[in-house]
C-alpha positions in Angstrom: 42.9 -59.3 -43.9 42.4 -55.9 -42.4 39.0 -54.3 -42.0 40.0 -51.7 -44.5 40.9 -54.2 -47.2 37.8 -56.2 -46.5 35.6 -53.1 -47.0 37.4 -52.1 -50.2 37.3 -55.6 -51.5 33.5 -55.8 -50.9 33.1 -52.5 -52.7 35.2 -53.7 -55.6 33.2 -56.9 -55.9 29.9 -55.0 -55.9 31.3 -52.9 -58.8 32.5 -56.1 -60.5 36.0 -54.8 -60.7 38.8 -57.1 -61.6 42.6 -56.8 -61.6 43.8 -55.4 -64.9 40.4 -54.1 -66.0 41.9 -50.6 -66.5 39.9 -48.9 -63.8 42.9 -47.7 -61.8 44.5 -46.2 -64.9 41.2 -44.5 -65.8 41.0 -42.8 -62.4 44.6 -41.7 -62.7 43.9 -40.1 -66.1 40.9 -38.3 -64.8 42.8 -36.9 -61.8 45.6 -35.7 -64.0 43.4 -34.3 -66.8 40.0 -33.4 -65.2 37.3 -32.1 -67.4 35.8 -28.7 -66.5 32.1 -28.5 -65.7 29.8 -25.7 -66.9 30.2 -22.5 -64.9 27.2 -20.1 -64.5 27.7 -16.6 -66.0 28.0 -14.9 -62.6 31.0 -17.2 -61.8 32.8 -15.9 -64.8 33.3 -12.3 -63.6 36.7 -10.6 -63.3 38.3 -7.7 -61.5 36.3 -5.5 -59.3 33.0 -7.1 -60.4 34.3 -10.4 -59.0 35.3 -8.9 -55.7 32.0 -7.1 -55.3 30.0 -10.2 -56.0 32.1 -12.1 -53.4 31.5 -9.4 -50.7 27.8 -9.3 -51.5 27.3 -13.0 -51.3 29.4 -13.3 -48.1 27.4 -10.5 -46.4 24.2 -12.1 -47.5 25.0 -15.1 -45.2 25.9 -13.0 -42.2 29.6 -12.7 -42.7 31.2 -9.2 -42.6 33.8 -8.0 -45.1 36.3 -5.1 -44.8 38.8 -4.1 -47.4 42.3 -3.1 -46.7 45.0 -1.8 -49.1 48.0 -3.9 -48.0 49.3 -6.5 -45.5 50.5 -3.8 -43.1 46.9 -2.6 -42.5 45.7 -6.0 -41.3 46.7 -5.7 -37.6 44.9 -2.3 -37.3 41.9 -3.7 -39.1 41.7 -6.7 -36.8 42.0 -4.5 -33.7 39.3 -2.1 -35.0 36.9 -4.9 -35.8 37.3 -6.4 -32.3 36.9 -3.0 -30.6 33.9 -2.0 -32.6 32.3 -5.4 -31.8 33.3 -5.2 -28.1 35.2 -8.4 -28.3 38.4 -9.8 -26.6 41.7 -8.3 -27.9 43.4 -11.7 -27.3 43.8 -13.4 -30.6 45.3 -16.7 -31.7 46.8 -16.6 -35.2 47.7 -19.5 -37.5 51.5 -20.1 -37.6 51.6 -19.1 -41.2 54.5 -16.9 -42.5 52.1 -14.3 -44.0 50.5 -13.8 -40.6 53.7 -14.1 -38.6 55.5 -11.3 -40.4 52.7 -8.8 -40.0 53.6 -5.8 -37.8 51.2 -6.7 -34.9 53.2 -5.0 -32.1 53.8 -1.8 -34.1 50.4 -1.3 -35.7 48.1 -2.8 -33.0 50.0 -2.8 -29.6 46.8 -3.4 -27.6 46.3 -6.9 -29.2 47.6 -9.9 -27.3 48.9 -12.1 -30.0 49.7 -15.8 -29.7 50.0 -18.5 -32.4 49.3 -22.2 -32.9 46.3 -24.5 -32.8 43.3 -23.2 -30.9 42.6 -24.0 -27.3 39.2 -24.0 -25.6 39.8 -20.6 -24.0 40.6 -18.9 -27.3 37.8 -16.5 -28.3 39.3 -15.1 -31.5 41.2 -16.8 -34.3 42.9 -15.2 -37.3 43.8 -17.5 -40.3 44.8 -17.1 -43.9 42.6 -18.4 -46.7 43.6 -20.6 -49.6 40.8 -19.2 -51.9 37.3 -17.8 -52.0 34.4 -18.4 -54.3 32.6 -15.3 -55.5 29.6 -17.2 -56.8 28.5 -18.2 -53.3 30.6 -16.0 -50.9 32.5 -19.1 -49.7 35.9 -19.3 -48.1 38.2 -22.2 -48.8 40.7 -23.2 -46.2 42.9 -26.3 -46.1 44.7 -28.1 -43.3 48.4 -28.2 -42.7 51.2 -27.5 -40.2 50.8 -23.7 -40.9 47.0 -23.8 -40.9 45.6 -25.9 -38.0 42.0 -26.7 -38.8 40.8 -26.3 -35.2 41.3 -22.5 -35.6 38.5 -22.5 -38.1 35.9 -23.9 -35.7 36.7 -23.6 -32.0 36.9 -19.9 -31.3 33.6 -17.9 -31.3 35.0 -15.3 -33.7 36.9 -16.2 -36.9 38.8 -13.5 -38.8 40.0 -14.6 -42.2 42.7 -12.8 -44.2 42.0 -13.1 -47.9 43.8 -11.6 -50.9 42.0 -10.2 -53.9 44.0 -12.5 -56.1 42.7 -15.5 -54.2 39.0 -14.8 -55.1 37.8 -17.0 -58.0 34.5 -17.2 -59.7 33.5 -20.8 -59.2 34.4 -24.0 -57.3 35.9 -25.4 -60.5 38.6 -22.7 -60.2 39.4 -23.7 -56.7 40.0 -27.3 -57.7 42.3 -26.2 -60.5 44.4 -24.2 -58.1 44.6 -27.1 -55.7 45.8 -29.4 -58.5 48.5 -27.1 -59.7 52.0 -28.7 -59.2 50.8 -32.1 -58.1 47.3 -33.1 -59.3 47.1 -36.3 -57.2 48.3 -34.8 -53.8 45.5 -32.8 -52.2 45.3 -31.5 -48.6 44.1 -33.9 -46.0 41.2 -31.6 -45.1 39.5 -28.9 -47.2 37.0 -26.7 -45.4 34.5 -24.7 -47.4 32.9 -22.1 -45.1 29.9 -20.0 -46.2 29.1 -17.5 -43.4 29.2 -18.2 -39.6 28.0 -21.5 -38.2 24.2 -21.7 -38.0 21.3 -24.1 -37.5 17.5 -23.8 -37.7 16.8 -27.3 -36.4 15.1 -26.1 -33.2 11.6 -24.7 -34.0 13.0 -23.4 -37.3 14.6 -20.5 -35.6 18.0 -19.5 -37.0 20.8 -19.6 -34.4 24.4 -18.6 -35.1 27.4 -20.4 -33.6 25.7 -23.8 -33.4 28.7 -25.8 -34.6 31.5 -23.3 -34.9 32.1 -19.5 -34.8 29.1 -17.2 -34.4 31.1 -14.4 -36.2 33.0 -14.5 -39.5 34.9 -11.4 -40.5 36.8 -11.3 -43.7 39.7 -8.9 -44.4 40.1 -8.5 -48.2 43.6 -7.3 -49.1 43.7 -5.4 -52.4 47.3 -6.3 -53.3 49.6 -9.3 -53.3 52.1 -10.2 -50.6 54.4 -7.4 -49.4 57.8 -9.0 -49.7 59.4 -6.0 -47.9 58.0 -7.4 -44.6 59.7 -10.8 -45.1 62.5 -11.7 -42.7 
């Protein structure tokens, strides 16, 4: 018997589970038809009020938020943020189609753009978001071949590209979007990021960048994907 089976067997015995007791079917039904929890009123906003709440909550935890009108403005916005912050113009982007097709060379020729998972020498990462929670100013990013998780944590500066349509009111909305299509197949890793990395473990003094990026910049795009830029 493998260690995994031994551990799961011990858990099952402690719960007094038996073959054919219906527990497996009950879990499957719950996954396929989850019940929705109560959502606070501020998590039920829509439109501009929802976006304003997200920006306010994100900025309250030391993230910065800049709005852009369309995809084509993203490269310039990234370059402007880095120049204003006196940061490196070398960036590593996630190998995601929505980032790959952006006009980096045309709109921001001074940027040195590479793509792939982060390396220790990378100082700036640019990644797409899966969703964002307005209630807490939280970004939601999931792992996959096009979104390497290391980009979210290794570089000192993390720039996240987020669409207005991806901003939801509460965490319950995020799980509903994740379950769309296949309710039992979730990403291997789901990262919920609220502001830059921080700690106050040492003398109760707040320090940014303790376990990840010390800067989190969010580019909020007003419109949906620009299909005209697709290959």
